[in-house]
N, C-alpha and C positions, 0 to 999 in steps of 0.2 A: 347234651354236650358237654353242660357246665357241670365243673367237678368232677370230673369224668376221671374212673381207675382203672387200670388194667395192671398186670405184673411186676409189667415193668416202672411202673411211675401214676403222676397223674397229671390231670389236665384241666386246665380251669382258664376262665376267662377274665381280661382285667380291661374294660369296656368295650371296645369290638376289637380286642387283638385276645390269641389264642396264643397259652403258655401251657409246656407240658416240662415237666421235672421227671427224669432218671431216679427211680430208689441208688441207683451206683452208677458211674459215669461208663460211657458206650464211645468205641470206638466210630467213627463214621466217614460215608465221604460224599460228599458233594459239590454241587456249584452255587451253593445259598452265597448269597449277598454278604451273607456276613458268617464269620468263620469259616470259608469255604476249601474243600480238597479233603486232605484226611487230619483229620479235626479230632482229638478226645474231648468229649462232649459229657456236660453235665444233662442236658435239656436241648428243648430247641422253642422257637417260638413262630409264627403267623401273623405278621405287624400289618394291619391293614393301613394302607396309605389313599388319599386323596386321588382318582382318577386322573384327572393333571397335574400327578405329582413329577417337580424335575428338582428334588433335592441333592445331597450329596449321602447316597444311600447307604454309604457305609458309614458318616459320622451318625445318621440316623438312626441306626441298629443299634451302633455302639452306644447311643443316648439311652435308647430303649432299656439296653441290656441296664446300664448302670441306676437311671432312673426308677425301676421294675423292682432293684435289689438281685439282679440274673447275677450270672457271674461263667463264663466256661460255655455259652450259649450257642448253640449254631443259631445262626436266624433267617429267616424270608419274609418276603413284601408279597402282597397281594395290592389289588385295589377292588377287587370283588367284596361282596359284603359274606365275612369269613363267616357271621352266625348264621345265617342263609344260607351258603354251600358248603357248611366242611362237614364232610361225612367219614366212616369210620368201618375199617372190616375186619374180622379178625376170622385167619385158617393154620390150625397148628398154632408152629411158634412165630406166627408174623400176624404183627399187624399193621392197620393201614390207614394212614389221615390223609384226607384230598380236601384242597377246595380248586373251584374252576370258577374261571373268567374267559370266555370266546369270542373275544369281541376281536380279537387280531388270528381265528385260528391262520392253520397254515399246514403246510405239506413240504417235507425236507425234501429238496433237490428243485423246489420252484421258486421263483422269485416273489417272494410275499414281502408287502407291507408291511408295518411296525406301527402298532397301537398298542394300548395298553389292553392287558389281560393276561392272565397267568395260570397256568394247572400248576399246583406244588402237592408233589407227595413226597409223606414220609412214608417209609419202610421201615420197620422195627423190627428184630430176629434176636429169640430169645436163644440163641446161639452162639459157639466160638467160631469165628471167621477167619481164612485170611485175611487178605485186602486186594489177592485176587480172585476172591469168592466175591467182595465186597463188590468188584469190578462185575463180577460175572452178576447179581443179585439185579445192578444195574442195568445192564445189559438184558435181562427178562421183562422188570419191570417198564423201562421204555419200550418194548416190544409190545407186550400187556397194555400199554397206556395206548399207541399207535392204533391197535388192533382195534381196542374199542373203540375211540375217536372215529376211527376210520368209517367203521359200521353207521357209528351217530351220528356225525355231522360232515362224513365225508374230506377228515384232517385228521395227518398224524401227531397234530400238539397246537400250540400258539408259537409264537416267535420270542418269547421270554418265559419259557417251562421253567424251574426247578426241580430239584429232587435231589435226596439227603435219604440213605442205609445207613443204619443204626445198627450196631450189632457188637460182641464182645471179642477180645482176642482170643481164638482159637485156631483148630484145626481142620474145622471142614475147608472144605476146597472149590465145589462146585455148587452153583445154584442156577443152574440152567433147566431150559425147558423138560428134560430128560429126569431130573430129579422131585425127589419129594419135596423140596422145600423150593425148588424153583416154581410147580408145581402152586405149593401156598404162596410165592409170591405174585403169583400168575394172576392166579384166581381172585384174590382178595385184591389186588391192583383193579381188574376189571369191577369187581362188585361196587365196591368204593365208589370209584369214576363214575362208574355209569349215576348212581345216586348222587354224584355231586353235579353232573351237566342235568340233571333233572330237575335238582332243585335253581340251575341257574340258569333253564327253562321258563320255571314257573315264576324267576321275578320278572322274566320278561315279558312275563302273560298278565301280572297281578295287578 
């Protein structure tokens, strides 16, 4: 994954952290710890933290951005080993990056104990989308995540999952499961997530 290149930009590691720089800014919808919501981003990063991390995540993400010469990046945190669990899948105009930690796997609608462990998903879409379509893309990606984890580990996610969907401003309005774009999102998420889950289990058994 080091020095990873795609049509939309390039990715590389800084120590144990992963950074991806876009060729041009994109609009993003996310619940990321750093620059969440609807945001125009020049890239994203996965920041690795200690399993017992209890710092100021907003301050630490900003510090990471500044210290590494980044600006206007969306930032995600995880205690999993990024170099060991980062997975990638591409289908059509969709590229997906996933990191996985499953120590606190959970099922939506049940009481779940919080522990450290996160599934981070990045969905890059090489199309022009409306903000409503970004929401639709998030729905499709989360449905694919829940289906995959339910089959593999009897969970719908973890208690601290994060997602970011990146695209360009445009007129495409729909990304549901009946659309070609939605199919690509769902299939790419399922592929990348399964691979990342397999890598995480390999960590536990190695």
